C-alpha positions as CSV (number, residue, x, y, z in Angstrom):
1,X,59.0,-29.5,-96.9
2,X,62.6,-30.8,-97.1
3,X,65.5,-30.2,-94.8
4,X,68.8,-29.0,-96.2
5,X,70.3,-32.4,-95.7
6,X,67.6,-34.0,-98.0
7,X,65.6,-35.7,-95.3
8,X,61.9,-35.3,-94.9
9,X,61.0,-32.8,-92.2
10,X,57.2,-33.6,-92.3
11,X,55.0,-36.0,-94.2
12,X,54.3,-34.4,-97.6
13,X,50.6,-35.2,-98.2
14,X,50.1,-33.2,-101.4
15,X,49.3,-36.3,-103.4
16,X,46.4,-37.3,-101.1
17,X,45.1,-33.8,-100.2
18,X,42.1,-34.3,-102.5
19,X,41.2,-37.5,-100.6
20,X,42.1,-36.7,-97.0
21,X,42.0,-33.6,-94.9
22,X,45.4,-34.1,-93.3
23,X,45.2,-31.0,-91.2
24,X,41.9,-32.3,-89.8
25,X,43.7,-35.4,-88.6
26,X,46.4,-33.4,-86.9
27,X,45.1,-33.9,-83.4
28,X,43.0,-37.0,-83.9
29,X,44.1,-39.6,-81.4
30,X,44.2,-43.3,-82.5
31,X,44.7,-46.1,-80.0
32,X,46.0,-49.3,-81.6
33,X,45.8,-52.5,-79.6
34,X,47.8,-55.3,-81.2
35,X,50.7,-54.6,-83.5
36,X,51.2,-58.1,-85.1
37,X,50.9,-59.1,-88.8
38,X,47.4,-57.5,-88.9
39,X,47.7,-54.5,-86.7
40,X,51.0,-53.2,-88.0
41,X,49.9,-52.8,-91.6
42,X,46.8,-51.0,-90.3
43,X,49.1,-48.6,-88.5
44,X,51.1,-48.1,-91.6
45,X,48.0,-47.3,-93.8
46,X,46.7,-44.7,-91.3
47,X,50.1,-43.1,-90.6
48,X,50.5,-42.6,-94.4
49,X,47.1,-41.0,-94.5
50,X,48.2,-38.4,-92.0
51,X,47.3,-39.7,-88.5
52,X,50.1,-38.6,-86.2
53,X,48.7,-38.9,-82.6
54,X,49.1,-42.4,-81.4
55,X,48.9,-44.8,-78.4
56,X,50.4,-48.2,-79.2
57,X,49.7,-51.2,-77.1
58,X,51.3,-54.7,-77.4
59,X,53.1,-56.7,-74.8
60,X,55.1,-58.9,-77.2
61,X,58.5,-58.5,-78.8
62,X,59.3,-59.4,-82.4
63,X,60.4,-63.0,-82.8
64,X,62.1,-64.8,-85.7
65,X,58.9,-66.7,-86.6
66,X,57.1,-63.4,-87.0
67,X,59.2,-62.4,-90.0
68,X,57.3,-64.5,-92.4
69,X,54.2,-62.3,-91.9
70,X,55.2,-59.1,-90.0
71,X,56.5,-56.1,-92.0
72,X,59.3,-55.4,-89.4
73,X,63.0,-55.9,-90.3
74,X,65.3,-58.7,-89.1
75,X,67.5,-56.1,-87.4
76,X,64.6,-55.4,-85.1
77,X,64.3,-58.9,-83.7
78,X,63.9,-58.9,-79.9
79,X,62.5,-55.3,-79.8
80,X,59.1,-54.6,-78.5
81,X,56.5,-54.3,-81.2
82,X,55.4,-51.0,-79.8
83,X,59.0,-49.6,-80.2
84,X,59.1,-50.9,-83.8
85,X,55.8,-49.2,-84.5
86,X,57.0,-45.9,-82.9
87,X,60.2,-46.0,-85.0
88,X,58.3,-46.6,-88.2
89,X,55.7,-43.8,-87.6
90,X,58.4,-41.3,-86.7
91,X,60.5,-42.2,-89.7
92,X,57.4,-41.6,-91.9
93,X,56.3,-38.5,-90.0
94,X,58.7,-37.0,-87.5
95,X,56.0,-34.7,-86.3
96,X,54.0,-37.6,-84.9
97,X,53.3,-37.9,-81.1
98,X,53.4,-41.5,-79.7
99,X,52.7,-43.1,-76.4
100,X,53.6,-46.8,-75.8
101,X,52.1,-49.3,-73.4
102,X,53.8,-52.8,-73.3
103,X,51.0,-54.3,-71.1
104,X,48.4,-57.0,-70.9
105,X,45.1,-55.1,-71.1
106,X,42.9,-57.9,-69.6
107,X,43.8,-57.4,-65.9
108,X,45.6,-55.4,-63.2
109,X,47.5,-52.2,-63.9
110,X,47.6,-52.9,-67.6
111,X,43.8,-52.9,-67.8
112,X,43.6,-49.7,-65.8
113,X,46.1,-48.0,-68.2
114,X,44.2,-49.3,-71.2
115,X,40.9,-47.9,-69.9
116,X,42.4,-44.5,-69.4
117,X,43.9,-44.6,-72.9
118,X,40.5,-45.5,-74.5
119,X,38.8,-42.7,-72.7
120,X,41.3,-40.2,-74.2
121,X,41.2,-41.6,-77.8
122,X,39.1,-40.7,-80.7
123,X,39.3,-44.2,-82.2
124,X,40.2,-47.6,-80.8
125,X,41.6,-50.2,-83.3
126,X,41.7,-53.8,-82.0
127,X,43.7,-56.4,-84.0
128,X,44.7,-58.9,-81.3
129,X,44.7,-62.6,-81.8
130,X,42.8,-63.6,-78.7
131,X,39.1,-63.4,-77.8
132,X,39.5,-62.2,-74.3
133,X,41.4,-59.0,-75.2
134,X,38.8,-58.2,-77.8
135,X,36.0,-58.6,-75.3
136,X,37.7,-56.4,-72.8
137,X,38.3,-53.8,-75.5
138,X,34.7,-53.9,-76.6
139,X,33.3,-53.4,-73.1
140,X,35.7,-50.6,-72.5
141,X,34.8,-48.8,-75.8
142,X,31.1,-49.1,-74.9
143,X,31.8,-47.7,-71.4
144,X,33.5,-44.6,-72.8
145,X,31.5,-44.3,-76.1
146,X,34.7,-44.6,-78.1
147,X,34.4,-45.8,-81.7
148,X,36.1,-49.1,-82.2
149,X,37.2,-51.1,-85.3
150,X,38.0,-54.8,-84.8
151,X,39.9,-56.9,-87.3
152,X,40.2,-60.7,-87.1
153,X,41.8,-63.3,-89.4
154,X,40.1,-66.6,-89.9
155,X,42.0,-69.7,-88.7
156,X,44.4,-70.7,-91.5
157,X,44.2,-67.2,-92.9
158,X,41.8,-67.6,-95.9
159,X,40.0,-64.4,-95.0
160,X,38.8,-62.3,-92.1
161,X,36.3,-59.9,-90.6
162,X,36.4,-56.1,-90.1
163,X,33.8,-54.7,-87.7
164,X,33.0,-51.1,-86.7
165,X,31.4,-50.2,-83.4
166,X,29.8,-46.7,-83.2
167,X,28.0,-45.8,-80.1
168,X,25.3,-43.8,-81.9
169,X,24.2,-46.3,-84.5
170,X,25.7,-49.8,-84.3
171,X,25.8,-52.8,-82.0
172,X,29.0,-53.5,-80.0
173,X,31.4,-56.3,-80.8
174,X,29.5,-58.7,-78.6
175,X,26.3,-58.0,-80.6
176,X,28.4,-59.0,-83.7
177,X,29.5,-62.2,-82.1
178,X,25.9,-63.1,-81.2
179,X,24.9,-62.6,-84.9
180,X,28.1,-63.8,-86.6
181,X,26.6,-67.2,-87.5
182,X,24.5,-65.4,-90.1
183,X,26.9,-62.7,-91.4
184,X,30.3,-64.3,-91.4
185,X,31.9,-67.6,-92.6
186,X,34.1,-67.8,-89.5
187,X,31.8,-69.9,-87.4
188,X,30.8,-72.1,-90.4
189,X,34.4,-73.4,-90.6
190,X,35.5,-73.0,-87.0
191,X,35.7,-76.7,-86.5
192,X,36.6,-77.7,-90.0
193,X,40.0,-78.7,-91.3
194,X,41.5,-77.8,-94.7
195,X,42.0,-80.7,-97.1
196,X,45.8,-80.2,-97.2
197,X,48.7,-82.1,-95.7
198,X,49.6,-79.2,-93.5
199,X,46.3,-79.5,-91.8
200,X,47.4,-82.8,-90.2
201,X,50.0,-80.8,-88.4
202,X,47.5,-78.2,-87.5
203,X,45.1,-80.7,-86.0
204,X,48.0,-82.0,-83.9
205,X,48.6,-78.5,-82.8
206,X,45.1,-78.1,-81.7
207,X,45.5,-81.0,-79.3
208,X,48.9,-79.9,-77.9
209,X,51.2,-82.2,-79.9
210,X,53.1,-79.4,-81.6
211,X,55.3,-77.1,-79.5
212,X,54.1,-73.8,-81.1
213,X,50.4,-73.3,-80.2
214,X,50.0,-70.6,-82.9
215,X,51.0,-72.9,-85.8
216,X,48.5,-72.5,-88.6
217,X,46.3,-69.9,-86.8
218,X,46.7,-67.2,-89.4
219,X,48.0,-67.4,-93.0
220,X,50.0,-65.6,-95.8
221,X,50.9,-62.0,-95.4
222,X,48.9,-61.2,-98.6
223,X,45.7,-62.7,-97.1
224,X,46.2,-60.8,-93.8
225,X,47.0,-57.6,-95.7
226,X,43.5,-57.8,-97.4
227,X,41.9,-57.7,-93.9
228,X,44.2,-54.9,-92.8
229,X,43.1,-52.8,-95.7
230,X,39.5,-53.3,-94.7
231,X,40.2,-52.3,-91.1
232,X,42.1,-49.2,-92.2
233,X,39.1,-48.3,-94.5
234,X,36.7,-48.6,-91.6
235,X,39.0,-46.5,-89.5
236,X,39.1,-43.7,-92.1
237,X,35.3,-43.6,-92.2
238,X,35.4,-42.8,-88.5
239,X,38.3,-40.4,-88.6
240,X,36.9,-38.5,-91.6
241,X,33.3,-38.4,-90.3
242,X,32.1,-40.5,-93.2
243,X,28.5,-41.2,-92.2
244,X,25.0,-39.9,-92.5
245,X,25.0,-37.1,-90.1
246,X,24.5,-33.3,-89.8
247,X,27.5,-32.6,-92.0
248,X,26.2,-34.7,-94.8
249,X,22.6,-33.4,-94.4
250,X,23.9,-29.8,-94.8
251,X,26.0,-30.7,-97.8
252,X,23.0,-32.5,-99.4
253,X,21.1,-29.2,-99.6
254,X,23.8,-27.5,-101.7
255,X,25.5,-30.2,-103.7
256,X,28.8,-29.6,-105.4
257,X,32.3,-30.3,-104.0
258,X,31.1,-30.1,-100.3
259,X,28.8,-33.0,-100.9
260,X,31.4,-35.0,-102.8
261,X,33.9,-34.5,-100.0
262,X,31.3,-35.6,-97.4
263,X,30.6,-38.7,-99.4
264,X,34.2,-39.7,-99.9
265,X,34.8,-41.8,-96.9
266,X,31.3,-43.1,-96.4
267,X,30.8,-46.9,-96.2
268,X,27.4,-46.6,-97.8
269,X,25.7,-43.6,-99.5
270,X,21.9,-43.4,-99.1
271,X,21.2,-42.8,-102.8
272,X,22.2,-44.1,-106.2
273,X,21.6,-40.9,-108.3
274,X,22.1,-37.3,-107.3
275,X,21.7,-33.9,-108.9
276,X,19.5,-30.8,-109.1
277,X,17.5,-32.1,-112.1
278,X,15.0,-34.9,-112.1
279,X,16.5,-37.9,-113.9
280,X,14.5,-40.3,-116.1
281,X,12.6,-42.8,-114.1
282,X,14.8,-45.9,-113.9
283,X,13.7,-49.4,-114.7
284,X,14.9,-50.7,-111.3
285,X,14.6,-49.6,-107.8
286,X,16.8,-46.6,-106.9
287,X,17.0,-43.5,-104.8
288,X,17.6,-40.0,-106.2
289,X,18.9,-37.1,-104.2
290,X,17.7,-33.6,-105.3
291,X,20.7,-31.5,-104.4
292,X,18.6,-28.3,-104.8
293,X,16.8,-29.0,-101.5
294,X,18.3,-32.2,-100.1
295,X,15.1,-34.2,-100.5
296,X,15.4,-37.9,-101.4
297,X,13.1,-39.6,-103.9
298,X,12.6,-43.3,-104.4
299,X,11.5,-45.0,-107.6
300,X,10.2,-48.6,-107.2
301,X,8.5,-50.2,-110.2
302,X,5.0,-51.3,-109.4
303,X,2.5,-53.7,-111.0
304,X,-0.2,-51.7,-112.7
305,X,-2.8,-54.1,-111.5
306,X,-2.2,-54.6,-107.8
307,X,0.5,-52.0,-107.1
308,X,2.9,-54.5,-105.6
309,X,6.7,-54.3,-106.3
310,X,8.1,-55.9,-109.4
311,X,11.4,-56.2,-111.1
312,X,11.2,-55.3,-114.8
313,X,14.5,-57.0,-115.5
314,X,13.5,-60.3,-114.0
315,X,9.7,-60.6,-113.9
316,X,7.4,-61.4,-116.8
317,X,4.4,-61.8,-114.5
318,X,3.4,-60.1,-111.2
319,X,4.1,-62.6,-108.4
320,X,1.1,-61.3,-106.5
321,X,-1.8,-61.0,-108.9
322,X,-0.4,-63.0,-111.8
323,X,-0.9,-60.3,-114.5
324,X,1.4,-60.2,-117.4
325,X,3.8,-57.2,-117.2
326,X,3.8,-55.3,-120.5
327,X,6.9,-53.6,-121.9
328,X,9.4,-55.3,-119.5
329,X,12.7,-56.8,-120.5
330,X,11.3,-60.3,-121.3
331,X,7.9,-59.3,-122.7
332,X,7.5,-61.2,-126.1
333,X,3.8,-60.4,-126.5
334,X,2.5,-58.5,-129.5
335,X,0.7,-55.1,-129.5
336,X,-2.6,-56.8,-128.7
337,X,-1.2,-58.8,-125.8
338,X,-3.3,-58.4,-122.6
339,X,-1.7,-57.3,-119.4
340,X,-0.8,-54.4,-117.2
341,X,1.9,-51.7,-117.5
342,X,4.7,-51.3,-115.1
343,X,4.3,-48.1,-113.1
344,X,7.3,-46.1,-111.9
345,X,7.4,-42.7,-110.4
346,X,9.6,-40.7,-108.1
347,X,8.1,-40.5,-104.6
348,X,9.5,-38.5,-101.7
349,X,11.1,-40.7,-99.0
350,X,12.3,-39.7,-95.5
351,X,16.0,-38.9,-94.7
352,X,18.3,-41.8,-94.3
353,X,18.9,-42.9,-90.7
354,X,22.1,-41.6,-89.2
355,X,25.1,-43.8,-89.1
356,X,27.6,-45.6,-91.3
357,X,25.1,-48.0,-92.9
358,X,27.5,-50.9,-93.3
359,X,29.6,-51.7,-90.2
360,X,30.8,-55.2,-91.0
361,X,32.7,-56.8,-93.9
362,X,33.7,-60.5,-94.2
363,X,36.2,-61.3,-96.9
364,X,37.6,-64.5,-98.4
365,X,40.9,-64.2,-100.2
366,X,41.7,-67.7,-101.2
367,X,40.2,-71.1,-101.6
368,X,39.4,-73.2,-98.6
369,X,38.5,-76.9,-98.5
370,X,36.7,-78.5,-95.6
371,X,35.7,-82.0,-94.6
372,X,32.3,-83.1,-95.7
373,X,30.2,-84.3,-92.7
374,X,26.6,-85.4,-91.9
375,X,24.6,-85.4,-88.8
376,X,24.3,-88.7,-87.0
377,X,21.2,-90.1,-85.3
378,X,22.3,-89.0,-81.9
379,X,23.1,-85.4,-83.1
380,X,26.8,-85.9,-83.4
381,X,28.8,-84.9,-86.5
382,X,29.9,-87.8,-88.7
383,X,32.7,-87.2,-91.2
384,X,32.1,-88.9,-94.6
385,X,35.7,-89.1,-95.6
386,X,35.2,-86.7,-98.5
387,X,36.0,-83.0,-98.8
388,X,33.9,-80.3,-100.4
389,X,34.8,-76.9,-101.9
390,X,33.4,-74.7,-99.2
391,X,34.6,-71.3,-100.3
392,X,35.5,-69.5,-103.5
393,X,38.3,-66.8,-103.4
394,X,37.6,-63.1,-103.6
395,X,34.2,-63.2,-102.0
396,X,33.0,-60.3,-99.8
397,X,29.9,-60.0,-97.7
398,X,28.7,-56.8,-96.0
399,X,26.1,-56.4,-93.3
400,X,24.8,-54.0,-90.6
401,X,24.7,-55.1,-87.0
402,X,22.3,-53.1,-84.8
403,X,22.4,-53.1,-81.0
404,X,20.9,-56.3,-79.6
405,X,17.8,-55.6,-77.6
406,X,19.1,-57.8,-74.8
407,X,22.8,-57.0,-75.0
408,X,24.1,-56.4,-71.5
409,X,26.7,-53.9,-72.7
410,X,25.3,-51.6,-75.4
411,X,21.5,-52.1,-75.3
412,X,19.8,-48.8,-74.3
413,X,18.9,-48.6,-70.7
414,X,15.6,-47.2,-69.4
415,X,17.4,-44.1,-68.3
416,X,18.6,-43.5,-71.9
417,X,15.1,-43.9,-73.5
418,X,13.2,-40.7,-74.1
């Protein structure tokens, strides 16, 4: 709808109406903690998707050195980042409602105000650049059962992590940190330095010999933007209810547009094929959803001799019983060749577990060289003087982090167990 003077009266969402239920987001309350070069683009993505109820928290003002990465304008230097965010959202959607908190959330009145805001929000997004605020946010989100998406950028900005906490199905952010050695590259290069001249300055900064302590901590705006897109995508999965839940289970029994809409913002769908008619049995493992009744069926090729799992595209022989697999991709035997057939049939499998499936993505956007090192006799790290290519650009890893059984924050208590 346009005003007579030509200005936009409300955000016209016609071009994304097939992707997002904007009316459904009308009263959804998003709390964004951290409006820097990572958090501000996340805010922009979600505001353009129809989110219009906001609480913005950041205690810092825009400084000249921020302009190389932050989307704000030079004319806004010296303004609080929350005020800049408020102005941007209202320019894009004048119907938006915004609360601002220019506070430190880690202690005192700022922490109390933050806790109250988390309790009132439908989603908490955390994109701060310090560990303490992320831990405070995680513990507060667990306390109130508020979904939370955390975004972090690796030092020197060659990639980052996006992590989703959902009280019903995932571990909290501290569970992720406990398991991060296995699922992210952040820890693997935490103490490494890039093989570039700029890293000499960065190393000096780490030891306090450069006035700006944030020198080199992030990276190019394009690298940070890739992480921001992942954070926004996780946020949309929460806001649009994109998970295996009752809504999806009901849609599965009828198929059609309702099912497609329910799947649209899911991070992982629990099947590869769907439809009311039984498809041909595939040559590799897959899951079929029968949309006539919502039942899932799995097909896993089996060895005709010992009934163990095989891969017809890779295996010529069964790895368990050693029998030759006839009729597979690499079978070069003649018609009289001895062996066993590969068996494949649809078998009913139980419903998928509730939840988002994937709740962590680690992305690498550009090349990163690190020092080569060996372990000394006394357990210390000894640098060899060489460098090795540690990472390739455009890599992405996904994982699912469950609640830690001994997590002091989100592990089920005895009172919660049935």
